[in-house]
Steps between C-alpha positions, in 0.01 A plus 500: 500500500363333812777623729472846347129515580547376856784734598316826537389752759436227755871447562526834681233411757663176616790624721261709710240221522756230583661721764162543670374141478834323554781454249506120513121484474510735201777317313330165566166626368676643195632163386188306601285728288741479207428125496127564538511735203688239295200269537269785399714571192488134395121501538462816290742379231304175485178696440666698220634185331168315527299781340500580130533861386647809664342594833596654830361479853164657414459280192581176681252593773227549241581176315499278807281683754250681276366853545543492877865410462544762228378790712684375806821497294431849365481638854779286645736489203465793264427764761787366712744530210398858423537593868843335513612700197389816677686394817824468302435838342460653847828357630728546198581874538639443850771267370577703189548799733769310693698466177450830318322744728268740321121537499248234596289564188790455258590168668140386476480583130834337424402174673155494339629564146783245523281228652217564255735452204618167643143387571421530127789268400461130415582210736842421351625857536352527849671176605835636378453831681391315815816288487724810515281675758489199734877452458552860613265456795679184616836679476377790714348266760831314513688826563259603778531159664881493480528857633282417800605138565792596722271709721226238537421400858395137484331526838215653298408145399431408862184711512282232342144538618162390379159616611186629334666836443780325305252432220544867408807396302286304253356796307832672422668167414214399267519837327878490471513146358200509268567432132172326417390749236801434278468119472308521168776728369767249600312218327445723196874570484575127484249462219624804304865402528430130429685407819426150637229508765705259710700805606185682614495334844861599560424857396204519738703358789808713437304816417300459821791408728756761388295794634464330840877452513559860394245630750668309782839649413349849466325478838817388677703776334253777584451387861878483549552849358210679674497613859126550456336312213263735318172392339643554150845349582685797348416799721659334801833476316530869414779649707614156618627351173718628213327707234594247232300234686196727518529554124535125449176448691336768288607308188371176656163658571477649152597176322270284709205732444558523124536122484177434689306779330583362156392142577185605684417743218561232237267258679233769539529583129454135406197463728334786311604355162421132555222506759317822407578496125658847505718590203875506583510879465194555721627255763838675500332839536301388806802342669724805462229758579301361797785498761586871456127584501454316832807682631360838399166410658674465837621141535839574657515299824760230434481324839123449500495372142778246559349371825153458352627326187722253685247408767177494301538502121780243472338233722170544315679473165677176592188343657311572177791360298483173696130464419576568134756218501257259666243572231758478221626169637145365487418627149842434343656216702792445260810631673863472394642786708415449864392196702130542574498269804786694658327828422174385659688395813650848538177695438364483859837629620501786247139594566561497875799734476326759286174480695696568820664802335162630383324448834787667686482801269127533571512464880822684583 
């Protein structure tokens, strides 16, 4: 579930970004931030386990930070999730078109209907579907990497550079690696399936690290195969790579978008149910109807939406999450999941990283 949420539209921005900012710098930042996110996932899981009842990001903000925290979370969390759903809706027809051809509208409707059905499923069924989807994604990434490995020029790793402009890699990497919104779903799965919570840490580590490993392989494969790396990773391969590989990438894009759309939609549905007291049917209606409405109202610029989300919304979300944990640790000090002293020692580091990302996004 976690890996399925993380591997989404962001994967297709990384080859272009890493090529521009330096391949070694990009790969290094990818794995550093996967470790940073692991700490964030532990913090969020700890909040979920400390707190009685079913809540999501908005609810935890209200419980521990009051009305101010509640409205901050509404803007940062709920609005972000609805925008992300719309972003996936914007991008999906492009990848379906690589596989089947046909009209843009029919692809849009197909993706929306399929994803909406999956969003209305329960956690156990979603986890099973995510397992098969992520397995397919990993297989396709492996094929792309193997096909391009023989053409990879390792001198590309010698272009390591770091300056203020290099911070531009942070936004796309944060967007590509983010799986924060699905942590309550992962914890809920362990509770529903009566699985021992001792395996939760391993799931968070593995679910967070696998996408970084897959992204690295994908970036290397695309850069090796492309004379000119395109912004969407795929366009630059047309005419240079076999048609079957283009179709494979279309399948990868489709699977990754369905996977992410379902988990983001599920989390949004639960926010409305648990934190706003919507009925399940009303929450489901809002989740499946708002993204196409936003699309019809003119929200169709994929690049701007991804850049803004990764550079602004995600840092704000994680900074707020850290303050929630600090308050929860003070109110409910009992902790059997994560070492509080270790967590406190890492907080200045985490806050510094995400504040830098936020400030850079504002001044650039």
